[in-house]
Residue frames as qw, qx, qy, qz and C-alpha x, y, z in Angstrom:
[[0.115, -0.526, -0.682, 0.494, -79.67, -97.47, -65.27],
 [0.052, 0.529, 0.427, 0.732, -82.32, -95.07, -66.59],
 [0.142, -0.263, -0.522, 0.799, -83.07, -92.17, -64.23],
 [0.242, -0.173, -0.348, -0.889, -85.89, -90.77, -66.37],
 [0.561, -0.411, -0.657, -0.292, -88.38, -93.05, -64.63],
 [0.471, -0.309, -0.590, 0.579, -87.28, -91.93, -61.17],
 [0.007, -0.037, -0.089, 0.995, -88.59, -88.39, -61.68],
 [0.273, 0.536, 0.686, -0.409, -92.16, -87.33, -61.05],
 [0.357, 0.664, 0.536, 0.380, -94.40, -85.84, -63.71],
 [0.126, -0.977, -0.129, 0.111, -94.12, -82.45, -62.00],
 [0.492, -0.594, 0.383, 0.508, -90.32, -82.52, -62.19],
 [0.492, 0.195, 0.638, 0.560, -90.39, -83.39, -65.87],
 [0.162, 0.847, 0.461, 0.209, -93.00, -80.70, -66.58],
 [0.274, -0.917, 0.041, 0.288, -90.95, -78.09, -64.69],
 [0.528, -0.333, 0.513, 0.589, -87.82, -79.02, -66.64],
 [0.386, 0.478, 0.621, 0.488, -89.67, -78.72, -69.95],
 [0.028, -0.948, -0.316, -0.016, -91.13, -75.38, -68.85],
 [0.361, -0.826, 0.204, 0.381, -87.77, -73.96, -67.80],
 [0.563, -0.056, 0.579, 0.587, -86.23, -75.11, -71.07],
 [0.300, 0.746, 0.505, 0.314, -88.58, -72.76, -72.92],
 [0.324, 0.106, -0.043, 0.939, -87.17, -69.27, -73.55],
 [0.276, -0.515, -0.305, -0.752, -90.65, -67.74, -73.57],
 [0.691, -0.579, -0.428, -0.058, -91.65, -69.33, -70.27],
 [0.631, -0.236, -0.259, 0.693, -88.42, -68.20, -68.60],
 [0.133, 0.282, 0.103, 0.944, -88.99, -64.66, -69.87],
 [0.460, -0.585, -0.360, -0.562, -92.56, -64.48, -68.60],
 [0.747, -0.482, -0.402, 0.220, -91.57, -65.94, -65.24],
 [0.509, -0.096, -0.150, 0.842, -88.73, -63.42, -64.87],
 [0.058, -0.424, -0.229, -0.874, -91.04, -60.58, -65.91],
 [0.599, -0.624, -0.386, -0.321, -93.66, -61.46, -63.33],
 [0.743, -0.392, -0.303, 0.451, -91.03, -61.98, -60.64],
 [0.380, 0.135, -0.009, 0.915, -89.38, -58.69, -61.57],
 [0.255, -0.585, -0.290, -0.713, -92.68, -56.84, -61.34],
 [0.706, -0.615, -0.347, -0.042, -93.39, -58.20, -57.87],
 [0.697, -0.234, -0.182, 0.653, -89.83, -57.48, -56.71],
 [0.227, 0.312, 0.101, 0.917, -89.82, -53.94, -58.11],
 [0.412, -0.651, -0.304, -0.560, -93.18, -53.10, -56.57],
 [0.768, -0.526, -0.317, 0.182, -92.05, -54.51, -53.23],
 [0.576, -0.042, -0.104, 0.810, -88.79, -52.54, -53.26],
 [0.006, 0.495, 0.197, 0.846, -90.72, -49.39, -54.10],
 [0.575, -0.683, -0.295, -0.341, -93.18, -49.72, -51.23],
 [0.785, -0.382, -0.237, 0.426, -90.37, -50.65, -48.83],
 [0.443, 0.159, 0.001, 0.882, -88.37, -47.62, -49.94],
 [0.215, -0.624, -0.240, -0.712, -91.36, -45.36, -49.50],
 [0.708, -0.636, -0.303, -0.044, -91.80, -46.62, -45.95],
 [0.716, -0.246, -0.137, 0.639, -88.16, -45.90, -45.14],
 [0.269, 0.292, 0.131, 0.908, -88.22, -42.43, -46.70],
 [0.218, -0.679, -0.661, 0.232, -90.30, -40.90, -43.94],
 [0.212, -0.419, -0.094, 0.878, -89.03, -37.31, -44.12],
 [0.114, 0.004, -0.472, -0.874, -90.82, -36.60, -47.40],
 [0.412, -0.392, -0.730, -0.378, -94.04, -38.18, -46.13],
 [0.164, -0.114, -0.651, 0.732, -94.34, -36.48, -42.72],
 [0.297, 0.263, 0.266, -0.879, -97.35, -34.30, -43.48],
 [0.474, 0.081, -0.631, -0.609, -99.18, -36.80, -45.65],
 [0.744, -0.159, 0.355, -0.544, -102.13, -38.88, -44.53],
 [0.562, -0.131, 0.816, 0.038, -102.34, -42.63, -44.80],
 [0.677, 0.583, 0.436, -0.107, -104.58, -42.53, -47.86],
 [0.350, 0.898, -0.235, -0.129, -102.24, -40.16, -49.72],
 [0.308, -0.591, 0.737, 0.107, -99.20, -42.22, -48.70],
 [0.627, 0.084, 0.773, 0.050, -100.65, -45.43, -50.17],
 [0.588, 0.769, 0.210, -0.138, -101.78, -43.59, -53.30],
 [0.166, 0.864, -0.460, -0.117, -98.23, -42.34, -53.91],
 [0.438, -0.397, 0.806, 0.035, -96.71, -45.65, -52.91],
 [0.726, 0.347, 0.590, -0.067, -98.99, -47.50, -55.33],
 [0.512, 0.850, -0.043, -0.115, -98.12, -45.17, -58.20],
 [0.014, -0.763, 0.643, 0.058, -94.39, -45.55, -57.53],
 [0.611, -0.166, 0.772, -0.047, -94.76, -49.32, -57.14],
 [0.752, 0.555, 0.344, -0.088, -96.40, -49.60, -60.56],
 [0.365, 0.882, -0.291, -0.057, -93.64, -47.57, -62.16],
 [0.180, -0.628, 0.757, -0.024, -90.76, -49.42, -60.53],
 [0.731, 0.048, 0.667, -0.137, -92.50, -52.77, -61.04],
 [0.725, 0.672, 0.104, -0.104, -92.76, -52.12, -64.79],
 [0.205, 0.830, -0.518, -0.004, -89.06, -51.28, -64.97],
 [0.406, -0.403, 0.814, -0.104, -88.00, -54.41, -63.10],
 [0.784, 0.289, 0.518, -0.184, -90.41, -56.53, -65.12],
 [0.621, 0.765, -0.131, -0.110, -89.07, -55.26, -68.43],
 [0.044, 0.717, -0.694, 0.037, -85.46, -55.82, -67.41],
 [0.557, -0.200, 0.787, -0.175, -86.20, -59.32, -66.07],
 [0.791, 0.465, 0.332, -0.219, -88.24, -60.25, -69.14],
 [0.565, 0.780, -0.265, -0.045, -85.65, -59.12, -71.68],
 [0.119, -0.665, 0.730, -0.099, -82.62, -60.28, -69.72],
 [0.649, -0.099, 0.733, -0.179, -83.99, -63.76, -69.14],
 [0.785, 0.540, 0.249, -0.171, -85.26, -64.14, -72.70],
 [0.440, 0.809, -0.389, -0.015, -82.07, -62.94, -74.37],
 [0.256, -0.565, 0.774, -0.124, -79.93, -65.02, -72.04],
 [0.766, 0.085, 0.613, -0.176, -81.97, -68.16, -72.78],
 [0.735, 0.673, 0.034, -0.083, -81.72, -67.58, -76.53],
 [0.202, 0.805, -0.554, 0.066, -77.98, -66.91, -76.29],
 [0.510, -0.386, 0.749, -0.171, -77.48, -69.98, -74.13],
 [0.833, 0.295, 0.455, -0.110, -79.26, -72.18, -76.67],
 [0.582, 0.798, -0.153, -0.028, -77.36, -70.58, -79.56],
 [0.065, 0.737, -0.657, 0.143, -73.94, -70.98, -77.92],
 [0.868, -0.046, -0.490, -0.073, -74.78, -74.34, -76.38],
 [0.506, 0.073, -0.581, 0.634, -73.04, -73.34, -73.15],
 [0.435, -0.831, -0.286, -0.195, -74.38, -72.21, -69.77],
 [0.638, -0.128, -0.262, 0.713, -71.74, -69.92, -68.25],
 [0.184, -0.720, -0.273, 0.611, -71.24, -66.41, -66.91],
 [0.216, -0.110, 0.448, 0.861, -70.32, -65.10, -70.37],
 [0.028, -0.553, -0.725, -0.410, -73.97, -65.25, -71.45],
 [0.267, -0.820, -0.436, 0.256, -75.01, -63.01, -68.56],
 [0.348, -0.504, 0.135, 0.778, -72.18, -60.59, -69.33],
 [0.164, 0.136, 0.608, 0.765, -73.10, -60.29, -72.99],
 [0.145, -0.677, -0.663, -0.285, -76.80, -59.81, -72.31],
 [0.364, -0.759, -0.308, 0.444, -76.16, -57.42, -69.42],
 [0.319, -0.296, 0.273, 0.858, -73.86, -55.38, -71.62],
 [0.051, 0.354, 0.655, 0.665, -76.47, -55.17, -74.34],
 [0.263, -0.770, -0.574, -0.088, -79.27, -54.15, -72.01],
 [0.422, -0.634, -0.136, 0.634, -76.99, -51.70, -70.19],
 [0.262, -0.042, 0.404, 0.875, -76.09, -50.09, -73.52],
 [0.090, -0.576, -0.643, -0.496, -79.75, -49.68, -74.45],
 [0.378, -0.795, -0.432, 0.194, -80.59, -48.15, -71.07],
 [0.431, -0.465, 0.066, 0.770, -77.57, -45.85, -71.22],
 [0.181, 0.194, 0.519, 0.813, -78.44, -44.72, -74.73],
 [0.198, -0.722, -0.603, -0.275, -82.01, -43.95, -73.67],
 [0.450, -0.741, -0.284, 0.411, -80.67, -41.91, -70.76],
 [0.133, -0.870, 0.126, 0.458, -78.05, -39.80, -72.52],
 [0.576, 0.751, -0.264, -0.187, -76.84, -40.98, -75.88],
 [0.833, 0.362, -0.393, 0.144, -73.69, -42.79, -77.03],
 [0.157, 0.532, -0.649, 0.521, -71.34, -41.88, -74.15],
 [0.592, -0.273, 0.485, -0.584, -73.86, -43.20, -71.66],
 [0.938, 0.180, -0.151, -0.253, -74.41, -46.29, -73.81],
 [0.590, 0.443, -0.606, 0.297, -70.74, -47.19, -73.45],
 [0.149, -0.382, 0.647, -0.642, -70.86, -46.68, -69.69],
 [0.790, -0.076, 0.223, -0.567, -74.10, -48.67, -69.45],
 [0.883, 0.282, -0.364, -0.093, -72.68, -51.52, -71.50],
 [0.381, 0.432, -0.687, 0.444, -69.54, -51.70, -69.39],
 [0.335, -0.281, 0.574, -0.692, -71.39, -51.52, -66.09],
 [0.852, 0.037, 0.055, -0.520, -74.16, -53.88, -67.17],
 [0.805, 0.317, -0.500, 0.013, -71.77, -56.48, -68.51],
 [0.239, 0.391, -0.715, 0.528, -69.54, -56.37, -65.46],
 [0.486, -0.217, 0.466, -0.707, -72.39, -56.43, -62.95],
 [0.893, 0.089, -0.034, -0.440, -74.34, -59.24, -64.62],
 [0.728, 0.353, -0.575, 0.122, -71.27, -61.38, -65.27],
 [0.067, 0.379, -0.703, 0.598, -70.09, -60.94, -61.69],
 [0.650, -0.142, 0.358, -0.655, -73.49, -61.80, -60.21],
 [0.920, 0.194, -0.213, -0.265, -73.81, -64.88, -62.43],
 [0.532, 0.424, -0.668, 0.301, -70.25, -65.95, -61.58],
 [0.192, -0.306, 0.667, -0.652, -71.01, -65.70, -57.83],
 [0.778, -0.011, 0.191, -0.599, -74.39, -67.45, -58.17],
 [0.889, 0.276, -0.340, -0.133, -72.98, -70.36, -60.18],
 [0.754, -0.585, 0.289, 0.079, -70.07, -70.73, -57.78]]
């Protein structure tokens, strides 16, 4: 029994798209940007004490500037994480939580090094690997 004919063209196209490392990276980057910008604006709305004496126009100007900054950070992390994980998954030939741990450790090390040098790189690698592996392990069930 051949199940290939039971799928629609859209399902096949989506599977081909998600099998592409570049497409997964771009999708994660765009999603990360939207999520980061949304978190930033939401956080600005909750942090009312620092915005008490600011008008509506000034609030949205500051919120927009912070949203762009946080959106870029989330987009970069999503883009690189998704791309490296897809490449590692294809290279290893296995889809498991180890891929997320390895990529999270690498990205955590880079971020830690940018923040404060080698000691922070070690802490970033450990935290990034543990966090990403744990999240992937929970998501995959």
